[in-house]
Structures are given as C-alpha cells and as structure tokens.
N, CA, C and O atoms as CSV, one atom per row, in Angstrom:
chain,resi,resn,atom,element,x,y,z
A,1,UNK,N,N,30.655,-120.369,112.341
A,1,UNK,CA,C,31.844,-119.791,112.710
A,1,UNK,C,C,32.219,-118.815,112.572
A,1,UNK,O,O,32.799,-117.957,113.236
A,2,UNK,N,N,31.563,-119.059,110.847
A,2,UNK,CA,C,32.861,-117.484,110.178
A,2,UNK,C,C,31.921,-116.731,110.461
A,2,UNK,O,O,32.289,-116.162,111.489
A,3,UNK,N,N,30.364,-116.163,110.034
A,3,UNK,CA,C,29.160,-115.513,110.505
A,3,UNK,C,C,29.773,-114.945,111.798
A,3,UNK,O,O,29.861,-113.718,111.791
A,4,UNK,N,N,30.195,-115.537,112.855
A,4,UNK,CA,C,30.487,-114.693,114.540
A,4,UNK,C,C,31.591,-113.512,114.336
A,4,UNK,O,O,31.530,-112.286,114.428
A,5,UNK,N,N,32.375,-114.210,114.095
A,5,UNK,CA,C,34.183,-113.926,113.297
A,5,UNK,C,C,33.772,-112.865,112.668
A,5,UNK,O,O,34.277,-111.826,113.095
A,6,UNK,N,N,32.658,-112.689,111.361
A,6,UNK,CA,C,32.485,-111.615,110.879
A,6,UNK,C,C,32.174,-110.723,111.587
A,6,UNK,O,O,32.826,-109.679,111.585
A,7,UNK,N,N,31.006,-110.914,112.446
A,7,UNK,CA,C,30.144,-110.309,112.823
A,7,UNK,C,C,31.300,-108.939,113.603
A,7,UNK,O,O,31.309,-107.738,113.334
A,8,UNK,N,N,32.180,-109.712,114.611
A,8,UNK,CA,C,33.009,-109.294,115.625
A,8,UNK,C,C,33.802,-108.105,115.223
A,8,UNK,O,O,34.058,-107.079,115.853
A,9,UNK,N,N,34.244,-108.619,113.606
A,9,UNK,CA,C,35.100,-108.069,113.043
A,9,UNK,C,C,34.697,-105.936,112.579
A,9,UNK,O,O,35.134,-104.791,112.693
A,10,UNK,N,N,33.485,-106.843,112.009
A,10,UNK,CA,C,32.511,-105.139,111.802
A,10,UNK,C,C,31.802,-104.136,112.346
A,10,UNK,O,O,31.543,-102.992,111.971
A,11,UNK,N,N,31.451,-104.972,113.596
A,11,UNK,CA,C,31.629,-104.057,114.934
A,11,UNK,C,C,33.076,-104.178,115.475
A,11,UNK,O,O,33.020,-104.121,116.704
A,12,UNK,N,N,34.032,-104.288,115.148
A,12,UNK,CA,C,35.223,-103.453,115.626
A,12,UNK,C,C,35.756,-102.704,114.923
A,12,UNK,O,O,36.633,-101.948,115.343
A,13,UNK,N,N,35.216,-102.733,113.225
A,13,UNK,CA,C,35.992,-101.691,112.532
A,13,UNK,C,C,34.739,-100.549,112.329
A,13,UNK,O,O,35.090,-99.372,112.249
A,14,UNK,N,N,33.420,-100.842,112.252
A,14,UNK,CA,C,32.780,-99.527,112.729
A,14,UNK,C,C,32.612,-98.740,114.152
A,14,UNK,O,O,31.989,-97.684,114.272
A,15,UNK,N,N,33.330,-99.493,115.297
A,15,UNK,CA,C,33.955,-98.377,115.996
A,15,UNK,C,C,35.405,-97.877,115.543
A,15,UNK,O,O,35.754,-96.701,115.653
A,16,UNK,N,N,35.821,-98.398,115.276
A,16,UNK,CA,C,36.874,-97.486,114.644
A,16,UNK,C,C,37.146,-96.668,114.042
A,16,UNK,O,O,37.982,-95.803,114.302
A,17,UNK,N,N,36.160,-96.831,112.636
A,17,UNK,CA,C,35.617,-95.777,111.876
A,17,UNK,C,C,34.875,-94.403,113.169
A,17,UNK,O,O,35.128,-93.218,112.955
A,18,UNK,N,N,34.143,-94.753,114.213
A,18,UNK,CA,C,33.092,-93.447,114.494
A,18,UNK,C,C,34.393,-92.700,115.819
A,18,UNK,O,O,34.142,-91.687,116.472
A,19,UNK,N,N,35.735,-93.517,115.940
A,19,UNK,CA,C,37.000,-92.990,116.320
A,19,UNK,C,C,36.805,-91.865,115.585
A,19,UNK,O,O,36.246,-90.777,115.725
A,20,UNK,N,N,37.679,-92.679,114.433
A,20,UNK,CA,C,38.331,-91.630,113.383
A,20,UNK,C,C,37.376,-90.627,113.831
A,20,UNK,O,O,37.701,-89.651,114.508
A,21,UNK,N,N,36.250,-90.871,113.461
A,21,UNK,CA,C,35.591,-89.462,113.233
A,21,UNK,C,C,35.322,-88.413,114.148
A,21,UNK,O,O,35.181,-87.228,113.849
A,22,UNK,N,N,35.258,-88.925,115.303
A,22,UNK,CA,C,34.898,-88.397,116.340
A,22,UNK,C,C,36.613,-87.024,117.090
A,22,UNK,O,O,36.713,-86.034,117.814
A,23,UNK,N,N,37.535,-87.924,116.267
A,23,UNK,CA,C,39.055,-87.755,116.775
A,23,UNK,C,C,39.669,-86.037,115.953
A,23,UNK,O,O,39.942,-85.939,114.757
A,24,UNK,N,N,39.740,-85.114,116.761
A,24,UNK,CA,C,39.960,-83.873,116.322
A,24,UNK,C,C,41.471,-83.793,115.740
A,24,UNK,O,O,42.388,-84.517,116.130
A,25,UNK,N,N,41.602,-82.575,114.527
A,25,UNK,CA,C,43.388,-82.718,114.156
A,25,UNK,C,C,43.363,-84.496,113.257
A,25,UNK,O,O,44.162,-85.150,113.927
A,26,UNK,N,N,43.165,-84.829,112.847
A,26,UNK,CA,C,43.011,-86.406,111.544
A,26,UNK,C,C,44.034,-86.851,112.414
A,26,UNK,O,O,45.070,-86.937,111.754
A,27,UNK,N,N,44.289,-87.299,114.056
A,27,UNK,CA,C,45.263,-87.888,113.967
A,27,UNK,C,C,46.926,-87.747,114.219
A,27,UNK,O,O,47.871,-88.508,114.429
A,28,UNK,N,N,46.738,-86.572,114.097
A,28,UNK,CA,C,47.883,-85.302,114.164
A,28,UNK,C,C,48.982,-86.037,115.491
A,28,UNK,O,O,50.125,-86.494,115.510
A,29,UNK,N,N,47.980,-85.847,116.408
A,29,UNK,CA,C,48.336,-85.864,117.314
A,29,UNK,C,C,48.564,-87.407,118.553
A,29,UNK,O,O,48.927,-87.371,119.729
A,30,UNK,N,N,48.149,-88.733,117.617
A,30,UNK,CA,C,48.157,-89.888,117.815
A,30,UNK,C,C,49.999,-90.212,116.976
A,30,UNK,O,O,50.764,-91.151,117.195
A,31,UNK,N,N,50.155,-89.166,116.149
A,31,UNK,CA,C,51.144,-89.589,115.232
A,31,UNK,C,C,52.489,-88.868,115.423
A,31,UNK,O,O,53.492,-88.941,114.713
A,32,UNK,N,N,52.253,-88.057,116.699
A,32,UNK,CA,C,53.611,-87.523,116.714
A,32,UNK,C,C,54.154,-88.643,117.545
A,32,UNK,O,O,53.492,-89.668,117.705
A,33,UNK,N,N,55.669,-88.437,118.228
A,33,UNK,CA,C,56.695,-89.771,119.225
A,33,UNK,C,C,56.176,-89.223,120.270
A,33,UNK,O,O,56.073,-90.320,120.817
A,34,UNK,N,N,55.840,-88.657,120.888
A,34,UNK,CA,C,55.913,-88.776,122.255
A,34,UNK,C,C,54.539,-89.315,123.312
A,34,UNK,O,O,53.413,-88.863,123.521
A,35,UNK,N,N,55.076,-90.143,123.666
A,35,UNK,CA,C,54.654,-91.496,123.607
A,35,UNK,C,C,53.108,-91.243,124.962
A,35,UNK,O,O,52.027,-91.832,124.946
A,36,UNK,N,N,53.529,-90.321,125.838
A,36,UNK,CA,C,52.551,-90.001,126.962
A,36,UNK,C,C,51.678,-89.519,125.824
A,36,UNK,O,O,50.888,-90.245,125.220
A,37,UNK,N,N,51.834,-88.539,125.639
A,37,UNK,CA,C,50.905,-87.882,124.689
A,37,UNK,C,C,49.811,-88.867,123.542
A,37,UNK,O,O,48.590,-88.931,123.392
A,38,UNK,N,N,50.664,-89.350,123.074
A,38,UNK,CA,C,49.945,-90.220,122.428
A,38,UNK,C,C,49.141,-91.121,123.004
A,38,UNK,O,O,48.006,-91.108,122.528
A,39,UNK,N,N,49.366,-92.095,124.073
A,39,UNK,CA,C,48.005,-92.486,124.971
A,39,UNK,C,C,46.995,-91.523,125.761
A,39,UNK,O,O,46.117,-91.785,126.582
A,40,UNK,N,N,47.508,-90.130,125.130
A,40,UNK,CA,C,46.583,-89.309,126.107
A,40,UNK,C,C,45.302,-89.076,125.276
A,40,UNK,O,O,44.195,-88.954,125.800
A,41,UNK,N,N,45.560,-89.013,123.734
A,41,UNK,CA,C,45.107,-88.462,122.887
A,41,UNK,C,C,44.047,-89.931,122.705
A,41,UNK,O,O,42.819,-89.859,122.651
A,42,UNK,N,N,44.854,-91.240,122.628
A,42,UNK,CA,C,43.936,-92.165,122.740
A,42,UNK,C,C,42.341,-92.276,123.634
A,42,UNK,O,O,41.126,-92.197,123.448
A,43,UNK,N,N,43.265,-92.489,124.593
A,43,UNK,CA,C,42.175,-92.941,125.967
A,43,UNK,C,C,41.242,-91.084,125.957
A,43,UNK,O,O,40.136,-91.067,126.496
A,44,UNK,N,N,41.700,-89.921,125.439
A,44,UNK,CA,C,40.444,-88.933,125.075
A,44,UNK,C,C,39.432,-89.103,124.664
A,44,UNK,O,O,38.280,-88.870,125.029
A,45,UNK,N,N,40.034,-89.670,123.606
A,45,UNK,CA,C,39.040,-90.255,122.452
A,45,UNK,C,C,38.307,-91.096,121.858
A,45,UNK,O,O,37.656,-91.264,120.827
A,46,UNK,N,N,38.769,-91.845,123.349
A,46,UNK,CA,C,38.080,-93.540,123.693
A,46,UNK,C,C,36.679,-92.216,124.410
A,46,UNK,O,O,35.665,-91.842,123.821
A,47,UNK,N,N,37.022,-91.929,125.393
A,47,UNK,CA,C,36.301,-91.649,126.049
A,47,UNK,C,C,35.281,-90.319,125.432
A,47,UNK,O,O,34.067,-90.211,125.602
A,48,UNK,N,N,36.049,-89.527,124.794
A,48,UNK,CA,C,34.261,-88.471,124.047
A,48,UNK,C,C,33.734,-89.671,122.994
A,48,UNK,O,O,32.570,-89.292,122.873
A,49,UNK,N,N,33.803,-90.509,122.407
A,49,UNK,CA,C,33.819,-91.007,121.223
A,49,UNK,C,C,32.338,-91.946,122.941
A,49,UNK,O,O,31.173,-91.564,123.051
A,50,UNK,N,N,32.976,-93.047,123.867
A,50,UNK,CA,C,31.924,-93.616,124.309
A,50,UNK,C,C,30.297,-92.930,124.861
A,50,UNK,O,O,29.201,-93.489,124.839
A,51,UNK,N,N,30.729,-91.253,125.431
A,51,UNK,CA,C,29.713,-90.802,125.953
A,51,UNK,C,C,28.887,-89.587,124.823
A,51,UNK,O,O,28.045,-88.724,125.073
A,52,UNK,N,N,29.421,-89.902,123.794
A,52,UNK,CA,C,28.702,-89.837,122.286
A,52,UNK,C,C,27.813,-91.011,122.373
A,52,UNK,O,O,26.607,-90.802,122.239
A,53,UNK,N,N,28.237,-92.240,122.582
A,53,UNK,CA,C,27.699,-93.907,122.023
A,53,UNK,C,C,26.982,-93.633,123.098
A,53,UNK,O,O,25.852,-94.112,123.002
A,54,UNK,N,N,27.136,-93.171,123.891
A,54,UNK,CA,C,26.180,-93.539,125.177
A,54,UNK,C,C,25.050,-92.308,124.810
A,54,UNK,O,O,23.925,-92.771,124.624
A,55,UNK,N,N,25.138,-90.996,124.689
A,55,UNK,CA,C,23.953,-90.481,124.059
A,55,UNK,C,C,22.884,-90.247,123.340
A,55,UNK,O,O,21.892,-89.518,123.327
A,56,UNK,N,N,23.656,-91.538,122.423
A,56,UNK,CA,C,23.090,-92.241,120.959
A,56,UNK,C,C,21.951,-92.849,121.902
A,56,UNK,O,O,20.832,-92.480,122.258
A,57,UNK,N,N,22.650,-93.798,122.102
A,57,UNK,CA,C,21.613,-94.845,122.970
A,57,UNK,C,C,20.425,-94.406,123.955
A,57,UNK,O,O,19.309,-94.918,123.863
A,58,UNK,N,N,20.705,-93.538,124.791
A,58,UNK,CA,C,19.693,-93.242,125.503
A,58,UNK,C,C,18.765,-92.594,124.759
A,58,UNK,O,O,17.574,-92.809,124.987
A,59,UNK,N,N,19.208,-91.589,123.629
A,59,UNK,CA,C,18.368,-91.557,122.656
A,59,UNK,C,C,17.473,-91.976,122.208
A,59,UNK,O,O,16.382,-91.630,122.661
A,60,UNK,N,N,17.552,-92.917,121.107
A,60,UNK,CA,C,17.344,-94.221,120.912
A,60,UNK,C,C,16.371,-94.837,121.778
A,60,UNK,O,O,15.169,-95.020,121.585
A,61,UNK,N,N,17.262,-95.191,122.992
A,61,UNK,CA,C,15.870,-95.502,123.777
A,61,UNK,C,C,15.110,-94.783,124.551
A,61,UNK,O,O,14.778,-95.296,125.619
A,62,UNK,N,N,14.736,-93.710,124.298
A,62,UNK,CA,C,13.892,-93.104,124.623
A,62,UNK,C,C,13.262,-92.747,123.461
A,62,UNK,O,O,12.441,-91.924,123.863
A,63,UNK,N,N,13.040,-92.896,121.573
A,63,UNK,CA,C,12.692,-92.782,121.113
A,63,UNK,C,C,11.541,-93.777,120.594
A,63,UNK,O,O,10.676,-93.710,119.721
A,64,UNK,N,N,11.909,-94.657,121.472
A,64,UNK,CA,C,11.978,-95.749,120.671
A,64,UNK,C,C,9.995,-96.668,121.954
A,64,UNK,O,O,8.991,-97.233,121.520
A,65,UNK,N,N,10.487,-96.251,123.691
A,65,UNK,CA,C,9.899,-95.951,124.475
A,65,UNK,C,C,8.843,-94.557,123.908
A,65,UNK,O,O,7.876,-94.414,124.656
A,66,UNK,N,N,8.881,-93.775,123.000
A,66,UNK,CA,C,7.946,-92.574,123.044
A,66,UNK,C,C,7.133,-93.740,122.445
A,66,UNK,O,O,6.248,-94.317,123.077
A,67,UNK,N,N,7.636,-94.167,120.685
A,67,UNK,CA,C,7.345,-94.870,120.086
A,67,UNK,C,C,6.158,-96.304,120.519
A,67,UNK,O,O,5.198,-96.567,119.796
A,68,UNK,N,N,6.427,-96.951,121.583
A,68,UNK,CA,C,5.813,-98.096,121.953
A,68,UNK,C,C,4.905,-97.886,122.174
A,68,UNK,O,O,3.916,-98.547,121.858
A,69,UNK,N,N,4.948,-96.419,123.087
A,69,UNK,CA,C,3.266,-95.658,124.594
A,69,UNK,C,C,2.668,-95.521,123.726
A,69,UNK,O,O,1.629,-96.145,123.510
A,70,UNK,N,N,3.277,-94.456,122.810
A,70,UNK,CA,C,2.166,-94.602,121.672
A,70,UNK,C,C,0.827,-95.464,120.575
A,70,UNK,O,O,-0.133,-95.087,119.902
A,71,UNK,N,N,1.702,-97.212,121.027
A,71,UNK,CA,C,0.754,-97.807,120.625
A,71,UNK,C,C,1.727,-98.165,118.996
A,71,UNK,O,O,1.211,-98.646,117.987
A,72,UNK,N,N,2.588,-97.935,119.083
A,72,UNK,CA,C,3.693,-98.470,117.250
A,72,UNK,C,C,4.010,-99.415,116.860
A,72,UNK,O,O,4.745,-99.274,115.883
A,73,UNK,N,N,3.826,-100.415,117.135
A,73,UNK,CA,C,5.170,-102.557,116.929
A,73,UNK,C,C,6.327,-101.558,116.309
A,73,UNK,O,O,6.472,-100.670,115.469
A,74,UNK,N,N,7.473,-102.759,117.878
A,74,UNK,CA,C,8.572,-102.578,117.975
A,74,UNK,C,C,9.100,-103.464,116.679
A,74,UNK,O,O,9.575,-104.474,117.196
A,75,UNK,N,N,9.246,-103.571,115.243
A,75,UNK,CA,C,10.208,-104.616,115.114
A,75,UNK,C,C,11.943,-105.041,115.505
A,75,UNK,O,O,12.985,-104.576,115.041
A,76,UNK,N,N,11.708,-106.124,116.558
A,76,UNK,CA,C,12.894,-106.040,117.048
A,76,UNK,C,C,14.157,-106.456,115.963
A,76,UNK,O,O,15.182,-105.774,115.940
A,77,UNK,N,N,14.005,-107.479,115.193
A,77,UNK,CA,C,15.086,-107.647,114.244
A,77,UNK,C,C,15.893,-105.983,114.013
A,77,UNK,O,O,17.021,-105.546,114.238
A,78,UNK,N,N,14.551,-105.384,113.421
A,78,UNK,CA,C,15.023,-103.658,113.482
A,78,UNK,C,C,16.432,-102.967,114.637
A,78,UNK,O,O,17.513,-102.397,114.493
A,79,UNK,N,N,15.436,-103.537,115.930
A,79,UNK,CA,C,16.207,-102.841,116.936
A,79,UNK,C,C,17.252,-102.893,117.285
A,79,UNK,O,O,18.018,-102.012,117.675
A,80,UNK,N,N,17.436,-104.615,117.098
A,80,UNK,CA,C,19.103,-105.184,116.755
A,80,UNK,C,C,19.523,-105.003,115.735
A,80,UNK,O,O,20.382,-105.826,115.420
A,81,UNK,N,N,19.260,-104.094,114.858
A,81,UNK,CA,C,20.050,-103.806,113.574
A,81,UNK,C,C,20.733,-102.762,113.620
A,81,UNK,O,O,21.637,-102.514,112.822
A,82,UNK,N,N,20.153,-101.547,115.170
A,82,UNK,CA,C,20.772,-100.511,114.557
A,82,UNK,C,C,21.588,-100.024,115.330
A,82,UNK,O,O,21.846,-100.742,116.297
A,83,UNK,N,N,22.132,-99.011,115.275
A,83,UNK,CA,C,23.696,-98.843,115.462
A,83,UNK,C,C,23.787,-97.547,116.067
A,83,UNK,O,O,23.142,-96.559,115.718
A,84,UNK,N,N,25.095,-97.647,117.513
A,84,UNK,CA,C,25.470,-96.636,118.073
A,84,UNK,C,C,26.152,-95.075,117.515
A,84,UNK,O,O,26.037,-93.888,117.818
A,85,UNK,N,N,26.876,-95.867,116.567
A,85,UNK,CA,C,27.390,-94.856,115.765
A,85,UNK,C,C,26.813,-94.261,115.209
A,85,UNK,O,O,27.273,-94.344,114.070
A,86,UNK,N,N,25.676,-93.361,115.213
A,86,UNK,CA,C,24.902,-92.548,114.148
A,86,UNK,C,C,26.278,-90.926,114.396
A,86,UNK,O,O,26.877,-90.640,115.433
A,87,UNK,N,N,26.333,-90.423,113.438
A,87,UNK,CA,C,26.812,-88.839,113.648
A,87,UNK,C,C,26.166,-88.247,112.971
A,87,UNK,O,O,26.746,-87.161,113.008
A,88,UNK,N,N,25.366,-88.125,112.350
A,88,UNK,CA,C,24.318,-87.125,111.375
A,88,UNK,C,C,24.019,-85.877,112.199
A,88,UNK,O,O,24.230,-84.686,111.970
A,89,UNK,N,N,23.360,-86.632,113.416
A,89,UNK,CA,C,22.903,-85.421,114.391
A,89,UNK,C,C,24.016,-84.634,115.339
A,89,UNK,O,O,23.581,-84.088,116.353
A,90,UNK,N,N,25.228,-84.567,115.093
A,90,UNK,CA,C,25.955,-84.301,116.165
A,90,UNK,C,C,26.982,-83.508,115.481
A,90,UNK,O,O,27.894,-83.696,114.675
A,91,UNK,N,N,26.406,-82.454,116.198
A,91,UNK,CA,C,27.758,-81.469,115.894
A,91,UNK,C,C,29.151,-80.616,116.560
A,91,UNK,O,O,29.480,-79.665,117.270
A,92,UNK,N,N,29.642,-81.704,115.771
A,92,UNK,CA,C,31.431,-81.232,116.431
A,92,UNK,C,C,32.109,-80.266,116.615
A,92,UNK,O,O,32.999,-80.124,117.454
A,93,UNK,N,N,31.606,-79.294,115.585
A,93,UNK,CA,C,32.224,-78.197,115.975
A,93,UNK,C,C,31.374,-76.660,116.197
A,93,UNK,O,O,31.697,-75.502,115.935
A,94,UNK,N,N,30.639,-77.027,116.562
A,94,UNK,CA,C,29.058,-76.284,116.821
A,94,UNK,C,C,29.654,-75.165,118.404
A,94,UNK,O,O,30.438,-75.566,119.265
A,95,UNK,N,N,29.301,-74.420,118.385
A,95,UNK,CA,C,28.870,-73.727,119.450
A,95,UNK,C,C,28.170,-74.159,120.628
A,95,UNK,O,O,26.975,-74.177,120.333
A,96,UNK,N,N,28.323,-74.485,121.720
A,96,UNK,CA,C,27.725,-74.964,122.664
A,96,UNK,C,C,27.534,-74.178,124.356
A,96,UNK,O,O,28.336,-73.897,125.247
A,97,UNK,N,N,26.380,-74.065,124.230
A,97,UNK,CA,C,25.843,-73.015,126.270
A,97,UNK,C,C,25.688,-74.337,127.112
A,97,UNK,O,O,25.548,-75.504,126.747
A,98,UNK,N,N,25.739,-73.922,128.013
A,98,UNK,CA,C,26.065,-75.146,129.006
A,98,UNK,C,C,25.019,-74.623,129.683
A,98,UNK,O,O,24.812,-73.455,130.010
A,99,UNK,N,N,24.064,-76.082,129.953
A,99,UNK,CA,C,22.522,-75.141,131.439
A,99,UNK,C,C,23.230,-75.504,132.679
A,99,UNK,O,O,22.970,-76.549,133.276
A,100,UNK,N,N,23.896,-74.874,132.979
A,100,UNK,CA,C,24.696,-75.304,134.964
A,100,UNK,C,C,23.701,-75.568,135.719
A,100,UNK,O,O,23.716,-76.544,136.469
A,101,UNK,N,N,22.717,-74.765,135.640
A,101,UNK,CA,C,21.046,-74.724,136.396
A,101,UNK,C,C,20.438,-76.592,136.352
A,101,UNK,O,O,20.227,-77.350,137.298
A,102,UNK,N,N,20.292,-76.857,134.688
A,102,UNK,CA,C,20.324,-77.923,134.455
A,102,UNK,C,C,20.604,-79.352,134.944
A,102,UNK,O,O,21.779,-79.609,134.680
A,103,UNK,N,N,19.898,-80.555,135.652
A,103,UNK,CA,C,20.125,-81.367,136.228
A,103,UNK,C,C,19.904,-82.487,135.392
A,103,UNK,O,O,18.877,-82.053,134.871
A,104,UNK,N,N,19.999,-83.117,135.088
A,104,UNK,CA,C,20.074,-84.669,134.061
A,104,UNK,C,C,18.894,-85.058,134.633
A,104,UNK,O,O,18.366,-84.646,135.666
A,105,UNK,N,N,18.424,-86.152,133.620
A,105,UNK,CA,C,17.546,-86.781,134.211
A,105,UNK,C,C,18.410,-88.036,135.188
A,105,UNK,O,O,19.606,-88.257,135.000
A,106,UNK,N,N,17.669,-88.709,136.127
A,106,UNK,CA,C,18.970,-89.939,137.135
A,106,UNK,C,C,18.284,-91.259,135.087
A,106,UNK,O,O,17.433,-91.208,134.199
A,107,UNK,N,N,19.682,-92.295,135.615
A,107,UNK,CA,C,19.763,-92.852,134.690
A,107,UNK,C,C,18.905,-93.678,135.314
A,107,UNK,O,O,18.686,-94.457,134.388
A,108,UNK,N,N,18.060,-94.193,136.495
A,108,UNK,CA,C,17.040,-95.479,136.962
A,108,UNK,C,C,15.453,-94.953,136.258
A,108,UNK,O,O,14.352,-95.442,136.511
A,109,UNK,N,N,15.781,-93.771,135.285
A,109,UNK,CA,C,13.948,-93.895,134.243
A,109,UNK,C,C,14.478,-94.257,133.112
A,109,UNK,O,O,13.696,-94.548,132.207
A,110,UNK,N,N,15.997,-94.337,132.853
A,110,UNK,CA,C,15.815,-94.939,131.899
A,110,UNK,C,C,15.720,-96.486,131.601
A,110,UNK,O,O,16.492,-97.377,131.953
A,111,UNK,N,N,14.510,-96.564,130.823
A,111,UNK,CA,C,14.047,-98.297,130.978
A,111,UNK,C,C,15.711,-99.194,129.423
A,111,UNK,O,O,16.608,-98.761,128.699
A,112,UNK,N,N,15.099,-100.492,129.789
A,112,UNK,CA,C,15.906,-101.269,129.226
A,112,UNK,C,C,14.848,-102.277,127.930
A,112,UNK,O,O,13.795,-102.907,128.024
A,113,UNK,N,N,15.600,-102.050,127.037
A,113,UNK,CA,C,14.793,-103.177,126.203
A,113,UNK,C,C,15.381,-104.342,126.224
A,113,UNK,O,O,16.538,-104.635,125.922
A,114,UNK,N,N,14.385,-105.090,126.655
A,114,UNK,CA,C,14.686,-106.629,126.444
A,114,UNK,C,C,14.783,-107.536,125.376
A,114,UNK,O,O,13.743,-108.147,125.130
A,115,UNK,N,N,15.888,-107.815,124.588
A,115,UNK,CA,C,15.691,-108.579,123.423
A,115,UNK,C,C,15.710,-109.907,123.679
A,115,UNK,O,O,16.457,-110.014,124.652
A,116,UNK,N,N,15.206,-111.299,123.279
A,116,UNK,CA,C,15.818,-112.220,123.178
A,116,UNK,C,C,16.910,-112.782,122.882
A,116,UNK,O,O,17.511,-112.104,122.049
A,117,UNK,N,N,17.619,-113.985,123.260
A,117,UNK,CA,C,19.065,-114.204,122.382
A,117,UNK,C,C,18.951,-114.715,121.362
A,117,UNK,O,O,18.080,-115.545,121.105
A,118,UNK,N,N,20.206,-114.129,120.237
A,118,UNK,CA,C,19.795,-114.859,118.769
A,118,UNK,C,C,19.336,-116.130,118.778
A,118,UNK,O,O,18.976,-116.838,119.718
A,119,UNK,N,N,19.390,-116.316,117.707
A,119,UNK,CA,C,18.485,-117.923,117.295
A,119,UNK,C,C,16.772,-117.781,117.891
A,119,UNK,O,O,16.035,-117.732,116.906
A,120,UNK,N,N,16.137,-117.721,118.938
A,120,UNK,CA,C,15.673,-117.873,119.216
A,120,UNK,C,C,14.228,-116.591,118.809
A,120,UNK,O,O,14.412,-115.403,119.073
A,121,UNK,N,N,12.956,-117.044,118.202
A,121,UNK,CA,C,12.590,-116.053,117.477
A,121,UNK,C,C,11.462,-115.296,118.404
A,121,UNK,O,O,10.852,-116.118,119.088
A,122,UNK,N,N,11.161,-114.357,118.541
A,122,UNK,CA,C,10.075,-113.958,119.202
A,122,UNK,C,C,8.879,-113.085,118.325
A,122,UNK,O,O,9.104,-112.010,117.768
A,123,UNK,N,N,7.594,-113.778,118.331
A,123,UNK,CA,C,7.653,-112.430,117.697
A,123,UNK,C,C,6.491,-111.248,117.873
A,123,UNK,O,O,5.810,-110.727,116.990
A,124,UNK,N,N,6.492,-111.021,119.187
A,124,UNK,CA,C,6.013,-110.851,119.743
A,124,UNK,C,C,6.678,-108.771,119.640
A,124,UNK,O,O,7.740,-108.483,119.089
A,125,UNK,N,N,6.040,-108.040,120.085
A,125,UNK,CA,C,6.386,-106.849,119.750
A,125,UNK,C,C,7.105,-106.349,121.176
A,125,UNK,O,O,6.568,-106.631,122.247
A,126,UNK,N,N,8.488,-105.510,121.116
A,126,UNK,CA,C,9.464,-105.413,122.281
A,126,UNK,C,C,8.368,-104.848,123.326
A,126,UNK,O,O,7.361,-104.271,122.915
A,127,UNK,N,N,8.592,-105.023,124.538
A,127,UNK,CA,C,8.550,-104.525,125.541
A,127,UNK,C,C,9.003,-103.783,126.824
A,127,UNK,O,O,9.967,-104.225,127.448
A,128,UNK,N,N,8.436,-102.822,127.188
A,128,UNK,CA,C,9.439,-101.700,127.607
A,128,UNK,C,C,9.227,-102.151,129.583
A,128,UNK,O,O,8.350,-101.910,130.412
A,129,UNK,N,N,11.235,-103.262,129.635
A,129,UNK,CA,C,11.177,-103.461,131.256
A,129,UNK,C,C,11.282,-102.458,132.222
A,129,UNK,O,O,11.986,-101.488,131.941
A,130,UNK,N,N,10.798,-102.494,133.154
A,130,UNK,CA,C,10.625,-101.082,133.711
A,130,UNK,C,C,11.954,-102.050,135.293
A,130,UNK,O,O,12.320,-101.401,136.272
C-alpha cells in the first residue's frame, strides 16, 4: 500500500514540477488577487502542459516504433519507467514559425504500445499493436 501511495505522490509531484517549468512569469499571475485571472492562469497552464506531454508521448512512441521496426529489442521495464515530463528538447522562449500548409498526422496512425499489467512478467519484447 505504501508503494502505491508513494508512486502516486511521485507522479503528482513530477507533474507539478513540470507545470512550474511550463508556467511563464514564475506564477506572478497566479499570486495576483483577482480570482478569475488565477483560474484562467491555472487552466491555460494545464492546457499548455498537457499539450507538451501529448507531444512528448507521441514523439517517444514514434521513436520506440522505429527502434522496433529496425529490430531492436525494447525492454518493457524501461518503457514503464519512462516519463512524459521531458523538457530538454523544448524551446520555451524560442521563435517559432507556423506552417499553415502542413497537415498533422492523423491520430489513428499512432500506434499503441500494450504493456502487461503490473506484477505480471512478460519476457517478450514490446510489440506494436495496431
């Protein structure tokens, strides 16, 4: 039971650290006394964080898919320990150019990695389930 609680606490703390990294202005808007402004700041900050997490997960999934296609064995334990809260590759204060002609890849083409439930051991490499 303690392990379960500790794992949940760690996930929550890591998400909150990621939120702080994402937030602009060091939370000065959230410290402001106007309740509506605080709510907007929190909601938009969560929205941006969730978009970045989604981007990270899609990028990591594509990389795993390429490794599997190239014949590399993928360790399920390492995949289970990976985190979507990566920040090293994100350019928070950079200049971005939008390509309005680019059509995003449909979500249906993103494959799902099926993991065995915790506690069950599976020595087979991860497979891409379509």
